[in-house]
C-alpha positions as CSV (number, residue, x, y, z in Angstrom):
1,X,-58.9,-129.3,-22.5
2,X,-59.6,-132.8,-21.3
3,X,-62.8,-134.6,-22.3
4,X,-65.1,-137.1,-20.5
5,X,-66.5,-139.6,-22.9
6,X,-70.0,-140.8,-21.9
7,X,-71.3,-143.9,-23.9
8,X,-75.0,-144.2,-23.8
9,X,-77.7,-146.7,-24.9
10,X,-80.4,-144.1,-23.9
11,X,-81.7,-146.3,-21.0
12,X,-82.7,-144.7,-17.7
13,X,-79.5,-145.9,-16.1
14,X,-77.4,-144.4,-18.9
15,X,-79.2,-141.0,-18.6
16,X,-78.4,-140.9,-14.9
17,X,-74.8,-141.8,-15.6
18,X,-74.7,-139.0,-18.2
19,X,-76.0,-136.5,-15.6
20,X,-73.3,-137.7,-13.2
21,X,-70.6,-137.4,-15.8
22,X,-71.7,-133.9,-16.8
23,X,-71.5,-132.7,-13.2
24,X,-68.1,-134.4,-12.8
25,X,-66.9,-132.6,-16.0
26,X,-68.0,-129.3,-14.3
27,X,-65.7,-130.2,-11.3
28,X,-62.8,-131.2,-13.6
29,X,-63.3,-128.3,-16.0
30,X,-63.5,-130.9,-18.8
31,X,-65.8,-131.1,-21.9
32,X,-68.3,-133.9,-22.5
33,X,-68.6,-136.2,-25.5
34,X,-71.7,-138.3,-25.7
35,X,-71.3,-141.5,-27.6
36,X,-73.7,-144.1,-29.0
37,X,-72.6,-147.4,-30.6
38,X,-75.2,-148.3,-33.2
39,X,-75.5,-152.1,-33.5
40,X,-76.4,-152.9,-37.1
41,X,-77.2,-156.6,-37.3
42,X,-76.1,-157.2,-40.9
43,X,-72.6,-155.9,-39.9
44,X,-72.3,-158.1,-36.8
45,X,-73.3,-161.7,-37.7
46,X,-72.9,-162.8,-34.0
47,X,-76.2,-161.1,-33.2
48,X,-78.1,-163.7,-35.3
49,X,-79.6,-161.2,-37.7
50,X,-78.6,-160.8,-41.3
51,X,-79.9,-159.1,-44.5
52,X,-80.8,-155.6,-43.3
53,X,-81.1,-153.1,-46.1
54,X,-79.1,-149.9,-46.2
55,X,-82.2,-147.8,-45.6
56,X,-82.8,-149.6,-42.3
57,X,-79.2,-148.8,-41.2
58,X,-79.7,-145.1,-42.1
59,X,-82.9,-145.1,-39.9
60,X,-81.0,-146.6,-37.0
61,X,-78.3,-143.9,-37.3
62,X,-80.9,-141.1,-37.6
63,X,-82.7,-142.3,-34.5
64,X,-79.4,-142.4,-32.6
65,X,-78.6,-138.9,-33.7
66,X,-82.0,-137.6,-32.5
67,X,-81.6,-139.3,-29.1
68,X,-78.1,-137.9,-28.7
69,X,-79.4,-134.4,-29.5
70,X,-82.2,-134.8,-26.9
71,X,-79.7,-136.0,-24.2
72,X,-77.3,-133.1,-25.0
73,X,-80.2,-130.6,-24.6
74,X,-81.3,-132.3,-21.4
75,X,-77.8,-132.0,-19.8
76,X,-77.5,-128.3,-20.8
77,X,-81.0,-127.6,-19.5
78,X,-80.5,-129.0,-16.1
79,X,-77.3,-127.0,-15.5
80,X,-78.6,-123.9,-13.8
81,X,-75.3,-122.9,-12.2
82,X,-73.0,-119.9,-12.9
83,X,-69.9,-122.1,-12.7
84,X,-67.9,-123.7,-15.6
85,X,-70.2,-125.2,-18.2
86,X,-68.8,-128.0,-20.2
87,X,-69.1,-128.0,-24.0
88,X,-71.3,-131.0,-24.9
89,X,-70.6,-132.8,-28.2
90,X,-71.9,-136.1,-29.5
91,X,-71.1,-138.8,-32.0
92,X,-72.4,-142.2,-33.2
93,X,-70.6,-145.0,-35.0
94,X,-71.7,-148.5,-36.1
95,X,-70.0,-151.3,-34.2
96,X,-69.5,-152.9,-30.8
97,X,-69.6,-150.6,-27.8
98,X,-66.0,-151.3,-26.7
99,X,-64.6,-150.8,-30.2
100,X,-66.5,-147.6,-30.8
101,X,-65.4,-146.2,-27.3
102,X,-61.8,-147.1,-27.7
103,X,-61.6,-145.7,-31.3
104,X,-63.0,-142.4,-30.1
105,X,-60.8,-142.3,-27.0
106,X,-57.8,-142.4,-29.3
107,X,-59.2,-139.7,-31.6
108,X,-60.2,-137.3,-28.7
109,X,-58.3,-136.1,-25.6
110,X,-60.3,-138.4,-23.4
111,X,-59.3,-138.5,-19.7
112,X,-62.2,-140.7,-18.4
113,X,-65.0,-142.8,-19.6
114,X,-68.3,-142.7,-17.7
115,X,-70.9,-145.4,-18.2
116,X,-74.0,-146.5,-16.4
117,X,-74.5,-149.9,-14.9
118,X,-75.8,-152.2,-17.6
119,X,-79.6,-152.5,-17.9
120,X,-81.3,-155.2,-19.9
121,X,-84.0,-152.7,-21.0
122,X,-81.7,-150.4,-22.9
123,X,-82.8,-148.4,-26.0
124,X,-80.9,-150.7,-28.3
125,X,-82.7,-153.9,-28.7
126,X,-79.6,-155.5,-30.3
127,X,-77.2,-154.8,-27.4
128,X,-77.1,-158.5,-26.5
129,X,-73.9,-158.5,-24.4
130,X,-73.3,-156.7,-21.1
131,X,-71.4,-153.6,-22.4
132,X,-70.4,-152.6,-18.9
133,X,-68.4,-155.8,-18.3
134,X,-67.0,-155.6,-21.8
135,X,-65.7,-152.1,-21.2
136,X,-64.3,-153.2,-17.8
137,X,-62.2,-155.7,-19.7
138,X,-61.4,-153.6,-22.8
139,X,-61.4,-149.9,-22.0
140,X,-58.1,-148.2,-22.8
141,X,-58.8,-145.2,-20.5
142,X,-59.9,-145.1,-16.9
143,X,-63.6,-146.2,-16.7
144,X,-66.2,-145.0,-14.2
145,X,-69.2,-147.3,-13.7
146,X,-72.1,-145.3,-12.2
147,X,-74.9,-147.1,-10.3
148,X,-78.3,-145.6,-10.7
149,X,-78.6,-144.7,-7.0
150,X,-75.3,-142.7,-7.0
151,X,-76.0,-139.1,-5.9
152,X,-75.0,-136.3,-8.3
153,X,-72.8,-134.2,-6.0
154,X,-69.3,-132.9,-5.5
155,X,-66.6,-135.6,-5.4
156,X,-64.5,-135.1,-2.2
157,X,-62.9,-138.4,-1.5
158,X,-61.8,-141.3,-3.8
159,X,-60.6,-144.6,-2.2
160,X,-58.1,-146.6,-4.2
161,X,-58.1,-150.3,-3.2
162,X,-55.0,-152.4,-3.4
163,X,-53.3,-155.4,-1.9
164,X,-49.8,-154.1,-2.7
165,X,-49.0,-157.2,-4.7
166,X,-48.3,-155.3,-7.9
167,X,-46.8,-152.1,-6.6
168,X,-45.5,-150.9,-10.0
169,X,-48.9,-151.1,-11.5
170,X,-50.4,-149.5,-8.4
171,X,-48.2,-146.5,-8.7
172,X,-49.0,-146.1,-12.4
173,X,-52.7,-146.1,-11.7
174,X,-52.4,-143.8,-8.6
175,X,-50.6,-141.2,-10.7
176,X,-53.4,-141.4,-13.3
177,X,-55.9,-141.0,-10.4
178,X,-54.0,-138.0,-9.1
179,X,-54.4,-136.3,-12.5
180,X,-58.1,-136.8,-12.3
181,X,-58.5,-135.8,-8.7
182,X,-56.3,-132.7,-8.9
183,X,-58.8,-130.4,-10.6
184,X,-61.4,-131.4,-8.0
185,X,-59.0,-131.1,-5.1
186,X,-60.4,-134.4,-3.9
187,X,-58.8,-136.6,-1.3
188,X,-57.2,-139.9,-2.3
189,X,-57.5,-142.7,0.3
190,X,-55.2,-145.6,-0.3
191,X,-57.0,-148.6,1.2
192,X,-55.9,-152.1,2.0
193,X,-58.3,-154.8,3.2
194,X,-56.4,-157.5,5.1
195,X,-57.6,-160.7,6.7
196,X,-54.8,-161.2,9.2
197,X,-54.7,-159.4,12.5
198,X,-51.6,-157.4,11.7
199,X,-49.6,-156.3,8.6
200,X,-46.4,-158.3,8.1
201,X,-43.2,-156.2,8.6
202,X,-42.4,-156.6,4.9
203,X,-45.8,-155.3,3.8
204,X,-45.6,-152.4,6.2
205,X,-42.2,-151.5,4.8
206,X,-43.7,-151.6,1.3
207,X,-46.5,-149.3,2.3
208,X,-44.1,-146.8,3.9
209,X,-42.0,-146.8,0.8
210,X,-45.0,-146.1,-1.4
211,X,-46.3,-143.3,0.7
212,X,-42.8,-141.8,0.8
213,X,-42.5,-141.9,-3.0
214,X,-45.9,-140.4,-3.5
215,X,-45.1,-137.6,-1.0
216,X,-41.8,-136.8,-2.8
217,X,-42.9,-137.1,-6.4
218,X,-46.6,-136.6,-6.8
219,X,-46.8,-133.0,-5.5
220,X,-50.3,-133.7,-4.3
221,X,-50.9,-133.2,-0.5
222,X,-54.3,-134.9,-0.3
223,X,-53.2,-138.6,-0.2
224,X,-53.8,-140.7,2.9
225,X,-53.7,-144.4,3.9
226,X,-56.1,-146.6,5.7
227,X,-56.0,-150.3,6.5
228,X,-59.2,-152.3,7.1
229,X,-59.5,-155.8,8.6
230,X,-62.3,-158.0,7.3
231,X,-62.9,-161.5,6.2
232,X,-62.9,-160.6,2.4
233,X,-61.9,-157.7,0.3
234,X,-65.4,-157.4,-1.0
235,X,-66.9,-157.1,2.5
236,X,-64.3,-154.6,3.6
237,X,-64.7,-152.3,0.6
238,X,-68.5,-152.5,0.8
239,X,-68.2,-151.3,4.5
240,X,-65.8,-148.5,3.5
241,X,-68.1,-147.2,0.8
242,X,-71.1,-147.2,3.2
243,X,-69.4,-145.7,6.3
244,X,-66.2,-144.0,5.1
245,X,-67.7,-141.0,3.3
246,X,-66.2,-142.3,0.1
247,X,-67.6,-140.8,-3.2
248,X,-65.8,-143.1,-5.6
249,X,-64.1,-146.5,-5.2
250,X,-61.1,-147.0,-7.6
251,X,-59.1,-150.2,-8.3
252,X,-56.9,-151.9,-10.8
253,X,-58.3,-154.6,-13.1
254,X,-56.0,-157.1,-14.8
255,X,-54.4,-160.5,-14.6
256,X,-53.4,-161.7,-11.2
257,X,-54.9,-158.7,-9.3
258,X,-56.6,-159.4,-6.0
259,X,-59.8,-157.9,-7.3
260,X,-60.2,-160.4,-10.2
261,X,-62.8,-162.4,-8.3
262,X,-64.9,-159.3,-7.6
263,X,-64.7,-158.2,-11.2
264,X,-66.0,-161.4,-12.8
265,X,-69.6,-161.3,-13.9
266,X,-71.3,-162.8,-10.8
267,X,-69.2,-160.8,-8.3
268,X,-69.5,-157.5,-10.3
269,X,-73.3,-157.8,-10.2
270,X,-73.1,-158.6,-6.5
271,X,-70.9,-155.7,-5.6
272,X,-72.9,-153.3,-7.8
273,X,-76.0,-154.3,-5.8
274,X,-74.2,-153.4,-2.6
275,X,-72.4,-150.2,-3.6
276,X,-74.1,-146.9,-3.9
277,X,-70.9,-145.1,-5.2
278,X,-69.4,-145.3,-8.6
279,X,-66.6,-147.8,-9.4
280,X,-63.5,-146.4,-11.2
281,X,-61.5,-149.1,-13.0
282,X,-57.9,-148.8,-14.2
283,X,-56.3,-151.4,-16.5
284,X,-53.3,-152.9,-14.7
């Protein structure tokens, strides 16, 4: 059975993301693994702290375990349904968030990582970097970033945004997305935001070829296509998420992708402020 890994720093945003991830696991019939990266200053000189005693490290790990147990109990308590109930496990390791997450993704059958939007007031006072952006760059599995205002409800439609410049990488990510969407029977809306008045004939041919390949090979009938005209990709995708009944926005992240400008630090924060739906990131 697949597993959804939910890293947490025990902040309010992280708790809401854990609730979202748990409900998503119910839809996907997957288990949940809660994960906390315990930042021990003596082990990570870049934090600027040194010389902690072993007993202090043990206290940090003990506090982490207690918080994980409380979060596990909370998720199990709020599930009052008679449908599939995910098994909830937890773990903590010392190290940077991205390292701990990727190590445990490799050890478990993790299909998806679910994380809350970074908050500066997290439980760990030593989490000095923005772990959300670090995971966007480094996660080795699909990553779902959940804004605090995202409603915890059934996922019915996922929009995958692309400019069709890297079609091979698009197809790889779309097949990964199909595997995630299939247990939920969710629609996948392939979306292209363009700034010209019309598609070029070459681009339209590429789109037709992609849709034909997916129709023939994916064996998933709920895939559609929609083009949007706007001045920028960011504006078009924000409009789509507000007015297109989209539950999750998905996109590739990697060198030379059209979304690079959106996914740098300033644009990520700007987009997160506009979007009320989770952002799913695939490594291109």
